[in-house]
C-alpha positions in Angstrom: 14.6 5.0 5.7 12.8 4.3 2.4 10.0 5.9 0.5 6.9 4.5 -1.3 3.9 6.2 -2.7 0.2 5.4 -2.1 0.1 4.2 -5.7 3.0 1.9 -5.2 1.2 0.3 -2.3 -2.0 -0.3 -4.2 -3.6 3.1 -3.6 -4.7 5.9 -5.8 -2.4 8.9 -5.3 1.1 10.2 -5.1 1.2 10.8 -1.3 4.6 9.6 -0.2 5.3 7.6 2.9 8.7 7.3 4.5 9.6 4.5 6.9 12.3 2.1 8.1 10.4 -1.1 7.6 7.7 -2.4 5.3 5.4 -3.0 8.3 5.7 0.7 9.2 5.0 1.9 5.7 2.1 -0.5 5.4 0.5 1.0 8.6 1.0 4.5 7.2 -0.7 3.4 4.0 -3.6 1.9 5.9 -4.1 5.1 8.0 -4.1 7.1 4.8 -6.6 4.8 3.3 -8.9 5.2 6.2 -8.7 9.0 5.9 -9.5 8.8 2.2 -12.4 6.4 3.0 -13.8 8.9 5.5 -13.5 11.6 2.9 -15.2 9.3 0.4 -12.4 9.9 -2.2 -13.7 7.9 -5.2 -10.2 7.0 -6.6 -9.2 5.5 -3.2 -12.6 3.8 -2.8 -12.0 2.1 -6.2 -8.5 1.1 -5.1 -9.9 -0.4 -1.9 -12.5 -2.3 -3.9 -9.6 -3.9 -5.9 -7.9 -4.8 -2.6 -11.0 -6.4 -1.2 -11.4 -8.4 -4.4 -7.8 -9.6 -4.1 -8.4 -10.5 -0.5 -11.6 -12.5 -1.2 -10.1 -14.2 -4.3 -10.8 -17.9 -4.6 -7.0 -18.2 -4.9 -6.3 -17.7 -1.2 -2.7 -17.1 -2.1 -3.4 -14.0 -4.2 -3.1 -11.6 -1.3 -0.1 -13.2 0.1 1.7 -13.1 -3.2 0.8 -9.4 -3.6 2.0 -8.5 -0.1 5.2 -10.5 -0.7 5.9 -8.7 -3.9 5.3 -5.3 -2.3 7.6 -6.1 0.6 10.3 -7.2 -2.0 9.8 -3.9 -3.8 10.3 -2.0 -0.5 13.3 -4.1 0.4 14.9 -3.4 -3.0 14.5 0.4 -2.7 17.6 2.4 -1.8 17.9 4.0 1.6 17.2 7.8 1.6 19.9 10.2 2.5 18.2 12.5 5.0 
């Protein structure tokens, strides 16, 4: 199991997610983002705007590069001793 924060995943806070795969941790981050969107949390709304900008970039590879770098960051993390 590994751990990343909302900020490490492009978000706005220090909420920590723990998962065995990058896909799992990405889904947790997505769910958290939806909760913060519903709460209209401005810091998270700003982070979501940055993500949307990245996704709609004329450089179609920008989002892929970003996701690849985040997965590599996850993969490089040490496993947690639970």
